[in-house]
C-alpha positions, 0 to 999 in steps of 0.5 A, a space after each residue: 499499500 505504501 508502495 504504491 503511493 510513493 510510485 504515485 507520487 514519483 510519478 505525479 513530479 515526474 509529469 511536472 518536470 515533464 510539464 515544466 520542461 516543455 513551457 520552457 521550452 515552448 517559451 524558448 522556441 517562441 522567443 528564438 522565433 521572435 529573435 529571427 523574424 523582428 521585422 515580420 513580427 513589428 511590421 504588421 503593427 506598424 506597416 502603412 501603405 506608403 504615402 499615407 503618413 508621409 506629411 502631406 494632405 489630401 489636396 495640399 498639392 498646387 500645380 501651375 495648372 490648378 493656380 491658371 483654373 483657379 484664376 480663371 474661374 475665379 475671374 469669370 465669377 467676377 466679371 459677371 458681377 462686374 457686368 450686373 453693377 456697371 449695367 445698374 450704374 449706367 442705368 443710374 447715371 443717365 437716368 438722373 438729369 433726366 430725372 432732374 428736369 422732370 417738371 412733377 421732380 422725383 416723386 412725379 415719376 412714381 405718380 405722373 400718369 399722363 401722356 409723356 412729354 419729353 419733347 422740352 427738355 427743361 420741362 419734361 414730363 413723364 412717369 411710370 405708373 401706367 407702363 408698371 400696371 400695363 407690364 404687370 397686368 399682360 404678366 399676371 395674365 400670362 401666368 394665370 394661363 401658362 402656369 395650369 398647362 405647364 403642370 398639366 405638361 410636366 405632370 404627364 412627362 414625369 408620371 404617365 407619358 410611355 418612356 418612348 415619348 418623354 424625350 421627344 416631347 420634352 424636346 418639343 417643349 423645350 424647343 417652344 423656349 428657342 423660338 424667336 420673340 419676332 415669330 411670336 410677334 408676327 404670329 399673335 398679330 397675323 394668325 392669333 388676334 384675328 382668329 380670337 376676334 369673335 370670341 372677343 365680342 362673344 366676351 364683351 357682350 357676355 361681360 358687359 359692365 364689368 371692367 376687365 371687358 369694358 371697350 372705349 372709343 379707342 379700343 382696338 378692334 377686335 378684327 385685329 385682336 391688337 389689344 392686352 388679352 393677345 399679348 398675354 396669350 402669346 407671353 403664356 406660350 413664351 414662357 410656358 416651357 421655362 414653367 414645364 422644364 423646371 416643375 418636371 425636373 423637381 418632380 421627377 425627383 421625388 423620392 422612390 421611396 415615398 412614391 413605392 409607401 403610397 403604392 403600396 398602401 393601395 393609392 392610385 396613380 392620381 393619388 400617389 401624383 397628388 399625395 407624394 409628386 406634387 407637395 414635393 415639387 411645389 416649390 420648384 413649381 412655383 419658382 418655375 413660375 417666377 423665372 418664368 414671370 422674369 421673361 414676361 415682364 422684359 419681353 419687348 419684341 412680341 408685344 411690340 408687333 402684337 399689342 397697339 400701343 396706348 398711354 393710357 391704362 383703364 384696366 381693360 383686356 381689351 384695351 391696347 397699352 404700353 409697357 415698360 420694354 415697349 415704351 423704350 422701343 417705340 421711343 428710339 427715335 428720341 434716343 439721339 438726346 441724352 435727356 430725353 433718352 434718359 427718361 425712358 432709362 429711367 423707365 428701364 432702370 425701374 424694369 431692370 430693379 424689377 426683373 432682377 428681384 423677381 429672379 433673385 426671389 425665384 433663385 432663392 426658391 430653387 436653392 432652399 429646395 436643393 438644400 
């Protein structure tokens, strides 16, 4: 019994000695391996791709071509600003001498609504209320006509039209913006005005007594149709592609997740458009309309040919009228005198500021939507 226990103790001692020797042997082998391959062990922790930690930041290297491109880009942007500022300064400097000789003073420029008289350069009478009213009335009429049509075109091309006709129809709409103004003017004068004469006669009899459809002794003949109504229709056709193209670009950016969520709830195609596409693209549609308004405010040649000139403004769609742009075009023979020209340049300054403000509002709305 005692011998067996002593044998067991001896066996345990031998096992302990063996384990101790094995452990030392393993440690020795590890140490030898580490000494034999020191670079491999250390490089696994510290090695990095070449150029990552060499002290040079991304984009900090500048070559001559970069400097030239940066200079040209900065110069181009600065040049645009200089051009706009130069135009504004020119208008102000040329308008001031005429405003100083206005018989009604500076305030009269904004209140005088009678016929312009610039024959006597020392005692001139001129003001912008009638020009402003006619310009705004014709532009607003164009918006009222163009906005719903442009909305329908944009919704159709972005949601309903087959893919095979989207591009061709888009090109056709864009081509409307490329048609010269004088072509629109000729078409409105020779075709559209006479074509609408019967409609104007019916509208005048139907709306008798209403100021928008009133006629006067010097109202342009319905047979020619050279009135504010025809001018507004021509303007509407001219600004329609601007509004439609802007609205379409915004509508196609509607997140697919919103559309798919509405479809998953069982919404019809019209309900998808009404609940997702239109709310998402509303600001783009409005901003496109503002851009179209800016285009309408400055139109000259088409209205010069379509609308019979008139110095009075009585609020009737059947009246003739003169906008800022057409007033300047009509007075071109007087521009041989700087003072006379200054009166119309003052009107041009107001138009410049008006279109600048309208376009700035439209651009800010587009930028805000993109953010």
